[in-house]
N, C-alpha and C positions, 0 to 999 in steps of 0.2 A: 503493499500499499503506499508505503514512503516513497518507492521509486517512481510510481505512478504520480504521485504529488510533485515530485521534483520535475518529471516530464512535462506535467502540466504546467507547471510554472514557467519553465524555459521555453516551451512552446509560446505562452503568453507574451513572454518578453520579447521574444524574435517577432512575434506578430505586431505588437505596438511599434518595436523598432522600425520594423517595416513600412508600417502605415506612416509614421513621423517622417520616415525617409521620402515616401511618396508624396506627402503634404508638402515637404520642402521643395520638390521638384515641381509640383503645380504652382506653387508660391513663385517660383523663378520664371516659369513659362509666361506665355501671353495669351493663355486661354480666355474665352470670353466667358465661361463659367467659373472662373478661378473663385470668385466671391462665394458662390453657393457650395463648392467643393470644400473650400477652407472651413467654411461655417460648419457644414454637416460633419466633416473629419474632426474638428475640435470637440464638437458636441459628442460625438462617439467616443472619443478619448476622456472626455470628462464624466459621462454616464455613470463608470463604476465608483468614481469618488463621491458622487452624490448618494449612492447606495452606502458607502462606508461612513458618509457623516449622517445617514439617517433620514434624509430627504424622501428617498424612495424605498418601500419595501422590496425585499426579494422575493420574487415568486417564480413558478414554473415557466410560465409566460416569457419572463425577463430571461431566464437561463436558455430558454430555447430560441428565442428571437434575437438575441443579440450577436451570437456567432453568426447567424445568418446576416444580419445587417452588416457587420463587419466585412464579411466574404463578399457581399454584393457591392458594398462601396468600394472595395479595392478592384473587383471585376470591372466595375463601370468606369474608375479613373485610370485605368491601365494603359489606356491611349491619349491621355490628355497631356502628358508631359513629353 
């Protein structure tokens, strides 16, 4: 179980690092949708901190929808920069 937790944390760190990297590429580009992409990306990055601070309660829907939202976001911005 400990190995599974370590792998999950490592995967999350890699995913967030990649997401920040892609947001920086979009920030430097001349895309017409740059504002929307940056706003949605920052919102997705800040959402887990709102749960840790207690603004949003953890639910099964969040656990299922959040990874899909991150994946779709990265898929949709892959050609932006």
